[in-house]
C-alpha positions in Angstrom: -5.5 15.2 13.8 -3.6 15.2 10.5 0.0 16.4 10.2 1.9 16.8 7.0 5.6 16.2 7.1 7.6 18.1 4.4 11.2 17.3 3.5 12.4 19.5 0.7 16.1 19.2 0.0 19.1 17.8 -1.7 18.8 14.0 -1.1 19.8 11.0 -3.0 22.0 13.1 -5.3 19.2 15.3 -6.6 16.7 17.9 -5.4 13.8 16.0 -3.9 10.5 16.7 -2.1 9.5 14.0 0.3 6.0 14.4 1.9 3.8 12.3 4.2 0.5 12.8 6.0 -0.1 11.1 9.4 -3.2 10.7 11.5 -1.7 11.4 14.9 -4.5 9.6 16.8 -2.9 6.3 16.0 0.2 7.6 14.1 -1.0 5.9 10.9 0.4 7.0 7.6 -2.5 8.1 5.4 -0.5 8.9 2.3 3.1 9.6 1.2 5.0 10.7 -1.8 8.4 11.5 -3.3 9.2 13.9 -6.1 12.7 13.3 -7.3 15.2 14.4 -9.9 13.7 17.9 -9.7 15.1 20.2 -12.4 16.0 17.3 -14.6 14.3 16.1 -17.7 13.2 12.9 -16.1 11.5 14.2 -12.9 9.4 11.5 -11.2 6.6 11.6 -8.7 5.7 8.4 -6.7 2.6 8.7 -4.5 1.0 6.1 -2.2 -2.4 6.3 -0.6 -3.4 3.2 1.4 -2.4 0.2 -0.7 -2.4 2.0 -4.1 0.7 3.5 -5.6 0.7 6.1 -8.4 3.9 6.9 -10.4 4.4 9.2 -13.3 6.9 11.3 -15.1 6.4 15.1 -14.5 8.0 18.4 -15.5 9.2 20.1 -12.3 11.6 22.9 -12.9 12.6 23.7 -9.3 12.2 22.9 -5.6 9.2 25.3 -5.2 7.5 23.6 -8.1 8.0 20.3 -6.4 6.4 21.6 -3.2 3.5 22.9 -5.1 3.0 19.6 -6.9 3.1 17.8 -3.5 0.4 20.0 -2.1 -1.7 19.7 -5.3 -1.4 15.9 -5.1 -2.7 15.9 -1.5 -5.6 18.0 -2.5 -6.4 16.1 -5.7 -10.1 15.0 -5.8 -9.1 11.6 -7.1 -6.0 10.5 -5.2 -5.6 13.2 -2.5 -6.0 12.7 1.2 -7.4 16.1 2.2 -10.2 18.2 0.7 -9.0 21.5 2.0 -5.9 22.8 3.9 -7.8 23.4 7.1 -7.9 19.6 7.6 -4.2 19.8 8.4 -3.4 20.6 12.1 0.1 21.6 11.0 3.0 21.1 8.6 6.4 19.9 10.0 9.4 20.8 8.0 12.8 19.1 8.3 15.5 21.7 8.6 19.0 20.3 8.6 20.9 23.0 10.5 19.7 25.2 13.3 23.1 26.2 14.7 23.1 27.0 18.4 20.1 29.2 18.2 17.6 26.3 17.9 17.9 24.1 20.9 14.4 22.8 20.3 11.9 22.7 17.5 9.6 25.6 17.1 6.7 27.4 15.4 7.8 29.2 12.2 7.4 32.9 11.9 9.3 35.6 10.0 12.0 35.8 12.7 12.5 32.0 12.7 12.8 32.1 8.9 15.5 34.8 9.0 17.4 32.9 11.7 17.3 29.7 9.6 18.5 31.8 6.7 21.4 32.9 8.8 22.4 29.3 9.3 22.8 28.8 5.5 26.6 29.1 5.7 26.6 26.1 8.1 24.6 24.0 5.6 24.7 25.6 2.2 23.6 22.4 0.4 20.5 21.9 2.6 19.1 24.9 4.4 18.3 26.9 1.2 16.0 24.1 0.0 14.5 23.6 3.4 13.6 27.3 3.4 12.0 27.0 -0.1 9.8 24.3 1.3 8.8 26.4 4.3 8.2 29.6 2.3 6.2 27.8 -0.4 3.9 26.1 2.1 3.4 29.3 4.0 2.4 31.0 0.7 0.0 28.2 -0.5 -1.4 27.3 2.9 -1.0 30.5 5.0 -3.5 29.5 7.7 -1.9 26.1 8.5 0.6 26.3 11.4 4.2 25.5 10.3 6.8 23.9 12.5 10.6 23.6 12.0 12.1 20.3 13.2 15.9 20.5 13.2 18.4 17.7 12.6 20.8 19.4 15.0 18.4 19.9 18.0 18.7 16.4 19.3 22.4 16.8 19.7 22.3 20.1 21.6 22.7 18.0 24.8 26.3 17.2 23.8 28.6 18.6 26.5 31.0 21.4 25.7 34.1 19.3 26.1 32.7 17.0 23.3 31.6 19.7 20.9 34.5 22.1 21.1 37.3 21.7 18.5 41.0 22.3 19.2 40.9 25.7 17.5 41.2 29.2 19.1 38.1 29.6 21.2 37.4 33.0 19.7 36.6 31.3 16.4 33.8 29.4 18.2 32.5 32.6 19.7 32.7 34.5 16.4 31.5 31.8 13.9 29.9 29.1 16.0 32.5 26.6 14.8 31.7 23.5 16.9 30.3 20.0 16.6 26.6 20.0 15.8 25.6 16.6 14.6 22.9 15.6 12.2 20.3 12.8 11.6 18.7 13.9 14.9 15.2 12.6 14.2 16.5 9.2 13.1 18.8 8.7 16.1 16.0 9.7 18.5 13.4 7.5 16.8 15.4 4.3 16.8 16.7 5.0 20.4 13.1 5.3 21.6 12.0 2.3 19.6 15.0 0.2 21.0 13.9 1.1 24.5 10.3 -0.1 23.7 11.6 -3.4 22.2 13.7 -4.0 25.3 10.8 -3.2 27.6 12.8 -0.5 29.5 12.7 3.2 30.0 15.1 5.0 27.7 16.1 6.9 30.9 18.0 3.8 32.1 19.7 2.8 28.9 23.1 3.5 27.2 22.7 3.2 23.5 24.8 3.5 20.3 22.8 4.2 17.2 24.2 3.8 13.8 22.4 5.6 10.9 24.1 4.2 7.9 23.0 5.3 4.4 24.3 7.7 1.7 25.1 9.9 4.7 26.1 8.0 7.8 26.5 8.9 11.5 26.9 7.3 14.8 25.5 8.7 18.1 26.2 7.9 21.8 23.0 8.2 23.7 23.0 8.2 27.5 19.6 7.9 29.1 17.8 9.5 26.1 20.4 12.3 25.6 22.9 12.5 22.8 26.3 13.0 24.4 28.5 12.6 21.2 28.0 12.0 17.5 30.3 11.4 14.6 29.2 14.3 12.3 30.5 17.6 13.3 30.4 21.3 12.1 29.0 19.9 8.8 27.8 16.5 7.7 31.2 15.9 6.2 32.9 14.8 9.4 32.9 11.2 10.8 32.4 8.0 8.9 33.4 7.3 5.4 30.2 7.8 3.4 28.9 7.2 -0.1 30.7 10.2 -1.6 31.9 12.1 1.5 35.4 11.5 2.9 34.6 11.6 6.6 37.5 12.2 9.0 40.8 13.3 7.3 43.9 15.1 8.4 43.0 18.8 7.8 46.5 19.4 6.4 45.5 17.4 3.3 43.4 20.4 2.1 46.2 23.0 1.8 48.5 20.3 0.5 46.1 19.5 -2.4 45.5 23.2 -3.0 49.2 23.7 -3.4 50.1 20.6 -5.4 46.9 20.1 -7.5 46.0 23.8 -7.8 42.5 23.3 -6.4 40.3 26.2 -5.5 37.9 26.2 -2.5 34.9 25.1 -4.6 36.9 22.3 -6.2 38.1 21.1 -2.8 34.5 21.2 -1.5 33.3 19.1 -4.5 36.2 16.6 -4.0 35.5 16.0 -0.3 31.7 15.9 -0.6 30.9 14.4 -4.0 34.0 12.5 -5.2 35.4 10.9 -2.1 34.1 8.2 0.3 33.1 4.8 -1.1 33.0 6.2 -4.6 36.4 7.8 -4.4 38.1 4.6 -3.0 36.4 2.1 -5.3 36.1 4.2 -8.4 33.0 2.1 -9.0 30.1 3.4 -6.9 29.1 5.1 -3.7 26.3 2.5 -3.3 27.0 -0.4 -0.9 24.9 -2.9 -2.9 27.0 -2.3 -6.0 30.2 -2.5 -4.1 29.1 -5.8 -2.5 28.4 -7.2 -5.9 31.8 -6.0 -7.3 33.5 -7.4 -4.2 32.0 -10.8 -4.8 33.3 -10.6 -8.3 36.8 -10.1 -7.1 37.3 -6.3 -7.2 40.0 -5.3 -4.7 39.1 -1.7 -4.7 35.4 -2.5 -3.9 36.5 -4.7 -1.0 38.9 -2.0 0.2 36.1 0.6 0.2 33.8 -1.7 2.2 36.6 -2.6 4.6 37.4 1.0 5.2 33.7 1.8 5.9 33.4 -1.1 8.3 36.7 -0.3 10.1 35.7 3.3 10.7 32.3 2.2 12.0 34.0 -0.2 14.3 36.3 2.6 15.6 33.3 4.8 16.4 31.3 2.1 18.1 34.4 1.1 20.2 35.1 4.7 21.1 31.5 5.4 22.2 31.5 2.3 24.4 34.2 4.1 26.3 32.5 7.4 26.2 29.3 5.9 27.6 31.1 3.7 30.1 29.5 0.6 28.7 26.5 0.0 26.4 23.2 -1.8 26.7 22.3 -1.9 23.0 23.7 -1.1 19.5 21.2 -0.2 16.9 21.6 -0.4 13.1 19.3 1.7 10.9 18.9 3.3 7.5 19.6 1.7 4.1 23.0 0.1 4.8 22.3 -0.5 8.5 19.0 -2.2 7.8 20.0 -4.2 4.8 23.7 -5.1 4.8 24.4 -8.1 7.1 28.1 -8.0 6.0 28.6 -4.5 7.3 26.9 -5.3 10.7 29.0 -8.4 11.1 32.4 -6.8 10.2 31.7 -3.7 12.4 31.1 -5.9 15.5 33.8 -8.5 14.7 36.2 -9.0 17.7 34.0 -7.0 20.2 33.0 -10.1 22.1 35.3 -8.9 24.9 32.8 -6.0 25.4 29.9 -8.5 25.7 28.8 -8.1 22.0 28.1 -11.4 20.4 26.3 -11.6 17.1 24.0 -14.4 16.1 25.0 -14.8 12.4 22.0 -16.8 11.5 19.7 -14.0 12.7 22.0 -11.4 11.2 21.5 -13.0 7.8 17.7 -13.2 8.0 16.1 -10.5 5.8 13.6 -9.2 8.3 12.7 -5.6 8.9 12.9 -5.2 12.7 14.7 -7.8 14.8 17.3 -8.5 17.5 20.4 -10.1 16.0 22.5 -10.6 19.1 23.2 -14.1 20.4 21.3 -15.3 23.6 24.5 -15.1 25.6 25.4 -11.5 24.4 25.4 -9.0 27.3 24.7 -6.3 24.8 21.6 -6.3 22.6 22.2 -5.7 18.9 19.1 -4.5 17.0 18.1 -3.7 13.5 15.4 -1.1 13.5 14.0 0.6 10.3 14.2 4.4 10.9 11.1 6.6 10.5 12.3 10.2 10.4 9.0 11.3 9.0 7.0 9.9 12.0 9.5 11.5 14.5 9.1 14.8 12.7 5.3 14.4 13.0 5.6 13.7 16.7 7.9 16.7 17.3 5.5 18.9 15.3 2.6 17.7 17.4 4.5 18.6 20.6 5.2 22.1 19.3 1.6 22.6 18.4 0.4 21.4 21.8 2.8 23.7 23.5 1.5 26.5 21.3 -2.1 25.7 22.2 -1.3 25.4 25.9 0.4 28.8 25.8 -2.6 30.4 24.2 -4.9 28.9 26.8 -2.7 30.3 29.6 -2.7 33.7 27.9 -6.5 33.6 27.6 -6.8 32.7 31.3 -4.5 35.5 32.3 -6.7 38.0 30.4 -9.8 36.7 32.1 -8.2 37.0 35.5 -7.1 40.5 34.8 
């Protein structure tokens, strides 16, 4: 059974289309590709099938064109992985924001599309591109079942006292202003993988998962359920990120509007694109570049990295309290998987909580490993995330529910 995962959106600072085909019998990746810098003069497609990688410059004017190119590549007689669309059991689409409507992932129909569109004000930078991916695939492959997998669904288990803001409750009822959380497939994937590594059921574990990349978030997971997470109404809240400010005093916004003459759009650009690591350092939003600059004596680079680590440590410490203890802390995504300095600084001084890092292991450049010391009561793990595989798994679950529902309907008709 082959499932295509489609992630069309604004990632890595440009419009991208990320696509991957899995054989769900053994969850093997059959092929994957990335079309990036869409709409720019130097658009690039990188496509991998088995051990061979193909890369070339292309002309892709918009997101829909990127999705078309992805599907054409998969059907290409020379390098494609399918001969016709019917070989796909389904297409799973990443959708960033599902609001409160989508507690779980679901089959896509016209009603679902309209409801995703209604969530655009909650994620104006992401949901429009997610919809383009969905609508283009439905147009080009109309007979292939399509499934929406929401970033926000995993965090729907957060209790009301954790997701309600200290605003008039009527604003929550009117506009749905509350904490939603994001990076759901990533947090769920590494949590389940951590349980497997530890040889325990996820239903008996208290975990803190740290997805640290251009966008970063932390989640408190109690027996497989998210009970709190650092991102909120939008992906802007929480940790300091590459170009996002994270938590700030909200009074700063009207202050800047008054004293700097900023309009709403300028404030939005400031907080989302010119703040965070980039804003503090004035060098880069990339952790690798900042680490190099820090080693070369840049105070601003060191300050940016220190702020990032301090905020991360605050959330980890807070979530230990929220969970009432923790069995394991997981680091994932680009920074979490590759930056030993960040992991070390974020856990520094937490030995009183039973968290002791093995610095030799922490500095070893291995993909998946335990980096806690033998006498650490809390496991510390580095686990590469695989959001695409989790989206494929969730897509398969939805397709199986759909098939089961059809079988029950058929049986009811026969009984009648």
